[in-house]
C-alpha positions in Angstrom: -19.9 58.5 -37.2 -21.7 60.8 -39.6 -19.7 62.8 -42.2 -19.4 66.5 -41.3 -21.5 68.9 -43.3 -18.8 71.6 -43.4 -15.0 71.6 -43.2 -13.2 74.8 -42.6 -9.6 75.2 -43.7 -7.6 78.1 -42.2 -4.9 79.2 -44.7 -5.3 79.5 -48.5 -1.7 78.6 -49.4 -0.5 75.4 -51.0 -1.4 73.3 -48.0 -4.9 74.7 -47.6 -5.7 74.4 -51.4 -4.3 70.9 -51.5 -6.4 69.8 -48.6 -9.5 71.2 -50.2 -8.6 69.4 -53.5 -7.9 66.1 -51.6 -11.3 66.3 -49.9 -13.1 66.6 -53.3 -10.9 63.9 -54.8 -12.0 61.5 -52.1 -15.6 62.2 -52.7 -16.4 64.7 -49.9 -19.6 66.5 -50.9 -20.2 68.8 -47.9 -19.1 72.5 -47.7 -15.4 73.3 -47.9 -14.6 76.8 -46.7 -11.0 78.1 -47.1 -10.0 81.2 -45.3 -7.0 83.2 -46.3 -5.7 86.8 -46.6 -5.2 86.9 -50.3 -7.9 88.0 -52.7 -6.6 85.7 -55.5 -6.6 81.9 -55.9 -3.8 79.9 -54.2 -0.5 79.6 -56.1 2.8 77.8 -55.5 5.2 80.3 -53.9 8.6 78.5 -54.3 8.1 77.9 -58.0 6.9 81.4 -58.5 9.7 83.2 -56.8 12.5 81.1 -58.5 11.0 81.4 -62.0 10.2 85.1 -61.6 13.7 85.9 -60.4 15.2 84.1 -63.4 12.7 85.8 -65.7 11.3 82.5 -66.9 7.6 83.3 -66.1 5.4 86.3 -65.6 2.4 84.5 -64.0 2.1 82.3 -60.9 1.6 78.5 -60.9 -1.9 78.0 -59.6 -2.5 75.0 -57.2 -5.7 74.1 -59.2 -6.9 75.2 -62.6 -9.0 78.3 -62.9 -12.4 76.7 -62.7 -11.6 74.0 -60.0 -13.3 76.0 -57.3 -16.5 76.6 -59.3 -16.7 73.0 -60.4 -16.2 71.7 -56.9 -18.9 74.0 -55.6 -21.4 73.2 -58.3 -20.9 69.4 -57.9 -22.0 69.7 -54.2 -25.2 71.5 -54.4 
């Protein structure tokens, strides 16, 4: 069976971002499209909410580093 040319992930939270990362980590070179409602990159909600409530942080914990998505895109085409 041939590898798909495009994989679409619905949901840009932790699970969606982790799935996209796992595809790249395993060598998938096709298109990965992640759909979500947020305009920003995925972040970890549980850690963010606890640390913000305690005043231990003022920024979210991103699922991937800032340039992960650009590197993943440029490595495929």
